[in-house]
VOLOKOL-570815 format. One record per residue (C-alpha): residue number from 0; residue in one letter; chain; x, y, z. Coordinates in pm, 1 decimal, always signed. Each point is the difference from the previous one (the first is absolute). Example, Ala and Ser with C-alpha at 12.3 -4.5 7.8 and 13.67 -1.06 7.14 Angstrom:
2
seq, type, mol, c1, c2, c3
0, A, A, +1230.0, -450.0, +780.0
1, S, A, +137.0, +344.0, -66.0
END
This chain:
225
seq, type, mol, c1, c2, c3
0, X, A, -1403.5, -2022.0, +896.8
1, X, A, +233.0, +267.5, +150.3
2, X, A, -31.9, +61.4, +371.8
3, X, A, -193.1, +316.2, +76.0
4, X, A, +81.1, +204.7, +307.1
5, X, A, -286.0, +73.9, +240.1
6, X, A, +73.2, +366.3, +20.9
7, X, A, +168.4, +253.0, -225.3
8, X, A, +370.3, -12.9, +66.7
9, X, A, +29.7, +375.0, -80.0
10, X, A, -131.8, +153.1, +319.8
11, X, A, -52.1, +345.1, -155.3
12, X, A, +24.4, +121.6, -360.6
13, X, A, +357.1, +90.2, -99.0
14, X, A, +60.1, +381.3, -33.8
15, X, A, -42.8, +9.4, -377.9
16, X, A, -316.6, -216.7, -14.2
17, X, A, -258.7, +256.6, +91.3
18, X, A, -328.8, -180.5, +87.5
19, X, A, +80.2, -329.6, -171.2
20, X, A, -100.9, -293.2, +228.8
21, X, A, +280.7, -248.1, +63.1
22, X, A, -47.7, -362.9, -98.2
23, X, A, +83.7, -301.0, +226.3
24, X, A, +348.9, -71.6, -147.1
25, X, A, +336.0, +151.8, +82.8
26, X, A, +161.2, +123.5, -323.8
27, X, A, +344.5, -103.3, -121.8
28, X, A, +191.5, +184.1, -273.2
29, X, A, +280.7, -119.1, -229.4
30, X, A, +163.9, +149.9, -301.9
31, X, A, +236.2, -169.6, -243.8
32, X, A, +99.9, -21.3, -365.7
33, X, A, -43.9, -294.1, -234.4
34, X, A, +67.8, -34.4, -372.0
35, X, A, -214.5, -74.8, -302.7
36, X, A, +264.0, -175.8, -216.7
37, X, A, -226.5, +6.1, -302.0
38, X, A, +57.3, +372.2, -36.4
39, X, A, +301.2, +231.0, -16.7
40, X, A, +67.1, +322.7, +189.7
41, X, A, +277.2, +256.0, -62.9
42, X, A, +86.5, +269.4, +241.6
43, X, A, +193.7, +299.9, -145.3
44, X, A, +278.5, +129.1, +217.0
45, X, A, -49.3, +336.2, +178.5
46, X, A, +366.2, +83.3, -74.2
47, X, A, +95.2, +151.1, -338.1
48, X, A, +167.6, -242.3, -229.4
49, X, A, -53.5, -306.4, +218.2
50, X, A, -151.6, -311.1, -152.5
51, X, A, -362.2, -111.8, +34.2
52, X, A, -56.5, -295.6, +234.2
53, X, A, -174.0, -291.5, -154.5
54, X, A, -177.6, -215.7, +259.9
55, X, A, -46.0, -375.8, -18.2
56, X, A, -373.0, +55.7, +3.3
57, X, A, -261.4, +264.0, +82.5
58, X, A, +18.0, +89.7, +375.8
59, X, A, -342.4, -34.7, +162.9
60, X, A, -31.5, +180.1, +328.8
61, X, A, -249.8, -171.9, +234.5
62, X, A, -142.1, +166.7, +306.4
63, X, A, -234.1, -224.5, +186.3
64, X, A, -234.4, +31.5, +311.8
65, X, A, -135.7, -313.5, +159.4
66, X, A, -161.3, -145.7, +312.5
67, X, A, +289.5, -55.2, +236.5
68, X, A, +70.5, -176.7, +318.8
69, X, A, -75.6, +218.2, +305.7
70, X, A, +315.7, +204.3, +68.5
71, X, A, +159.7, -13.3, +341.0
72, X, A, +180.4, +316.3, +126.1
73, X, A, +39.0, +126.1, -352.8
74, X, A, -57.7, +359.3, -104.3
75, X, A, -204.0, +74.7, -312.5
76, X, A, +215.4, +104.7, -285.0
77, X, A, +24.6, +378.9, -93.9
78, X, A, -142.6, +126.9, -323.3
79, X, A, +346.1, +71.4, -143.5
80, X, A, +48.4, -375.7, -47.6
81, X, A, -232.3, +14.1, -292.4
82, X, A, +238.4, +238.2, -179.3
83, X, A, +301.6, -223.5, +9.3
84, X, A, +26.8, -309.0, -223.3
85, X, A, +310.4, -202.7, +67.4
86, X, A, +176.2, -303.1, -152.5
87, X, A, +299.5, -215.4, +84.5
88, X, A, +63.9, -39.9, -373.5
89, X, A, +292.6, +240.7, -73.2
90, X, A, -99.4, +28.1, -366.9
91, X, A, -322.9, +166.4, +112.8
92, X, A, +144.8, +277.7, +208.5
93, X, A, -13.1, +270.6, -268.4
94, X, A, -362.4, -97.0, -80.0
95, X, A, -90.0, +5.4, +373.8
96, X, A, +160.3, +340.2, +62.4
97, X, A, -175.7, +163.8, -292.5
98, X, A, -338.1, -156.2, +89.0
99, X, A, +32.5, +112.2, +356.4
100, X, A, +95.7, +350.6, -98.0
101, X, A, -301.2, +31.2, -228.7
102, X, A, -231.0, -144.1, +272.0
103, X, A, +124.2, +244.1, +268.8
104, X, A, -29.7, +297.8, -235.8
105, X, A, -347.4, -106.5, -106.3
106, X, A, -119.8, -53.5, +353.6
107, X, A, +127.5, +342.3, +117.9
108, X, A, -175.6, +162.1, -302.4
109, X, A, -329.3, -173.7, +74.9
110, X, A, +19.1, +63.7, +366.7
111, X, A, -91.0, +360.0, -50.5
112, X, A, +288.6, +122.4, +218.4
113, X, A, +230.1, +278.3, -119.5
114, X, A, +317.9, -135.3, -148.4
115, X, A, +196.9, +199.9, +256.8
116, X, A, -189.0, -146.2, +299.3
117, X, A, +221.5, -305.6, +27.7
118, X, A, -62.3, -34.0, +377.9
119, X, A, -376.6, -36.5, -47.4
120, X, A, +58.0, -254.8, -272.8
121, X, A, +238.9, -198.6, +217.2
122, X, A, -254.0, -1.8, +284.7
123, X, A, -260.4, -129.0, -242.5
124, X, A, +237.7, -279.0, -106.5
125, X, A, +38.7, -110.3, +361.9
126, X, A, -380.0, -49.4, +44.9
127, X, A, -82.8, -352.7, +99.7
128, X, A, -180.4, -219.7, -251.5
129, X, A, -223.2, -305.5, +80.6
130, X, A, +281.5, -238.3, -118.4
131, X, A, +259.9, -211.5, +158.0
132, X, A, +304.7, -33.0, -226.1
133, X, A, +78.4, -354.3, -105.7
134, X, A, -242.2, -154.1, +252.0
135, X, A, -57.1, -371.4, -55.0
136, X, A, -310.4, -66.3, -218.6
137, X, A, -297.3, -154.1, +180.6
138, X, A, -67.7, -356.6, -107.7
139, X, A, -294.9, -40.0, -232.9
140, X, A, -119.1, +81.9, -355.7
141, X, A, -116.9, +350.0, -70.3
142, X, A, -157.1, +179.0, -300.2
143, X, A, +240.1, +244.1, -174.9
144, X, A, -39.9, +353.4, -125.2
145, X, A, +236.7, +163.1, -241.4
146, X, A, +7.2, +382.1, -2.7
147, X, A, +110.1, +224.1, -290.3
148, X, A, +90.0, +366.3, +40.3
149, X, A, -120.7, +291.5, -213.9
150, X, A, +176.7, +151.7, -297.5
151, X, A, +322.9, +166.8, +105.7
152, X, A, -15.0, -147.5, +347.9
153, X, A, +272.5, -163.0, +204.3
154, X, A, -6.4, -329.2, +173.6
155, X, A, -114.5, +182.2, +318.3
156, X, A, -369.7, +51.0, -72.4
157, X, A, -307.3, -61.7, +224.1
158, X, A, +187.7, -216.3, +245.1
159, X, A, -248.3, +65.7, +278.4
160, X, A, -264.8, -187.2, -201.3
161, X, A, +241.2, -289.7, -58.8
162, X, A, +77.1, -24.0, +373.2
163, X, A, -372.9, +6.9, +70.4
164, X, A, -74.7, -285.9, -245.5
165, X, A, +279.8, -215.8, +144.0
166, X, A, -144.6, +50.6, +354.0
167, X, A, -326.7, -147.4, -132.4
168, X, A, +156.3, -320.3, -131.3
169, X, A, +139.4, +79.1, -343.0
170, X, A, +353.8, -35.4, -142.5
171, X, A, +52.3, +332.7, -181.1
172, X, A, +279.9, +85.7, -240.4
173, X, A, +120.0, +272.6, -231.2
174, X, A, +294.9, +65.2, -229.0
175, X, A, +183.5, +295.0, -149.2
176, X, A, -119.5, -65.0, -351.1
177, X, A, +300.6, +203.9, -133.1
178, X, A, +51.6, +72.0, -374.2
179, X, A, +247.2, -215.1, -189.4
180, X, A, +234.0, +281.6, -95.2
181, X, A, +124.6, +62.7, +355.2
182, X, A, -6.9, +382.7, -47.9
183, X, A, -288.2, +50.8, +235.0
184, X, A, -168.7, -192.0, +282.2
185, X, A, -356.8, +122.2, -6.8
186, X, A, -291.6, -218.0, -127.0
187, X, A, -64.3, +58.3, -376.5
188, X, A, -280.3, -117.5, -221.2
189, X, A, +118.8, -344.6, -115.7
190, X, A, -282.0, -223.9, +102.4
191, X, A, +151.0, -313.1, -161.7
192, X, A, +316.0, +39.1, +204.8
193, X, A, -198.4, +60.7, +315.5
194, X, A, -202.1, -319.9, -54.7
195, X, A, +321.3, -198.3, -36.0
196, X, A, +143.1, +159.5, +316.1
197, X, A, -314.0, -81.6, +187.5
198, X, A, +11.5, -365.6, -121.2
199, X, A, +356.2, -22.1, +129.2
200, X, A, -104.7, +140.8, +337.0
201, X, A, -288.5, -250.5, +30.6
202, X, A, +237.4, -290.6, -77.5
203, X, A, +248.8, +128.3, +261.2
204, X, A, -276.0, +23.1, +264.3
205, X, A, -116.4, -349.2, -71.8
206, X, A, +343.9, -134.8, +63.5
207, X, A, +68.2, +196.4, +320.0
208, X, A, -335.4, +63.7, +169.9
209, X, A, -227.1, -283.3, -90.8
210, X, A, -273.2, +221.2, -144.9
211, X, A, -325.5, -146.5, -123.0
212, X, A, +61.7, +12.8, -378.1
213, X, A, -381.7, -30.0, -62.1
214, X, A, -56.7, +332.9, +184.5
215, X, A, +206.3, +281.9, -145.8
216, X, A, -130.1, +355.0, -39.5
217, X, A, +148.8, +301.6, -175.6
218, X, A, -57.6, +358.0, +122.5
219, X, A, +162.0, +330.5, -98.4
220, X, A, -7.8, +379.9, +7.7
221, X, A, -73.1, +210.8, -312.0
222, X, A, +188.3, -155.0, -290.0
223, X, A, +64.1, -304.4, +219.0
224, X, A, -371.0, -54.8, +27.2
END
């Protein structure tokens, strides 16, 4: 059984949590890209006349929240970290740049801020979350929850809920669920593809985080539900 902390490690709710009660676990956050080699993915160039990039498999973005070892003298990561997926794989740079551009534009649109009010949006992006970037996972086996966004959504969707669940002892993950054609990065209505993406995410979590494979739940918003 995983070790439970006697008191909530989050002394007060993070600014974006509202009245959500913190659980007993510090929350770590990691983001990375893996491949599903059983499927293909082509990314058209944004430059006229340039060739389409054919990947060695379908890129699967994984964002994961998990019970973490208590941080020491480490500041909580700012919200803007959620908007930036990165990879050391040079072949993924165009994919990453286009995904991040879509995510940032979608987040500014959904924030309700005027497009010209860039200062307010930047202040919002600096708001602390409940997470510690790349904090070491806490030893133990935890149930997992996979989250799916709504139709047209970006990978940044309902992250306060995902932080909250991780603070209560769940490993929580989501993905971008991007269309195959590479022309747009919002969630579309291909349930079969989403199921395959979620299966890939679950397999990745089992390898890296020691989740309890007998206790896996799925939640979502709107179409994702």
